[in-house]
C-alpha positions in Angstrom: 125.2 162.0 84.4 128.9 161.0 83.2 128.7 161.6 80.1 127.7 164.9 80.7 130.6 165.5 82.8 132.8 164.1 79.6 130.5 166.7 77.8 131.5 169.6 80.3 135.3 168.2 80.6 135.9 168.3 76.9 134.4 171.2 76.2 136.3 173.1 78.7 140.0 171.7 78.1 139.1 172.5 74.5 138.9 175.4 74.4 141.8 176.2 76.8 144.0 175.0 74.5 142.6 176.7 71.9 143.1 180.3 73.7 144.4 179.8 76.8 147.2 177.6 76.0 149.0 179.3 73.5 149.9 182.5 75.5 153.3 183.2 74.9 153.9 184.5 78.6 153.3 182.4 81.4 152.5 185.4 83.9 149.5 186.0 81.7 148.0 182.3 82.5 145.4 182.3 84.6 145.2 178.7 85.3 148.9 178.0 85.9 148.7 174.5 87.8 146.8 173.1 84.3 149.9 172.6 81.9 148.8 171.8 78.2 150.1 168.7 78.4 147.1 167.7 81.1 144.7 169.4 79.6 145.1 167.6 76.5 145.0 164.4 78.1 141.8 165.6 80.4 141.2 166.5 76.3 141.8 163.3 75.3 140.3 160.7 77.9 136.8 162.7 78.0 136.7 162.4 74.2 137.5 158.9 74.2 135.1 157.7 77.0 132.4 159.9 74.1 133.6 157.6 71.9 135.6 159.7 69.5 139.3 158.4 69.7 141.9 161.1 68.5 144.7 159.5 69.9 145.2 158.1 65.7 145.4 161.8 65.0 148.6 162.6 67.7 151.9 160.1 66.9 153.3 161.2 70.0 150.6 160.0 72.4 150.4 156.2 73.0 147.8 154.1 72.0 145.7 151.6 74.6 146.6 148.2 72.4 150.3 148.3 72.0 151.3 146.2 75.6 151.4 143.4 73.6 155.5 142.1 72.6 156.5 142.3 68.9 156.7 139.0 67.6 160.5 138.8 67.4 160.7 139.8 71.3 158.3 136.6 71.4 161.1 134.1 70.8 164.0 135.4 72.3 164.2 133.9 75.7 165.4 136.1 78.6 169.1 135.3 79.7 170.7 137.1 83.0 174.5 136.4 83.0 175.9 136.6 86.5 179.5 136.9 86.6 
C-alpha cells in the first residue's frame, strides 16, 4: 500500500512540476498552498522511497550521508575564549 501511495505521489507531483508549476502568473495557480519547492521535495522523497535517487542530478539538494565532518575539521578542537 505504501508503494502505491509513493507511486501516486511521484506521478502527481511530477505532473504538477511539468505542467502547473511553471505558470507565469500566480493568480492562475489552482493550488496556491503547494509551492514548487514543496512539490519537488515530495517528488524526491517518493522517488527515493521507490529506489530512484534523483538527488545526484540536483546540486542544490543536500545528500543524506553528508553529515560527517571533513577531515580537516576533525583534528581541530573547539576552543571558547571568554573575555
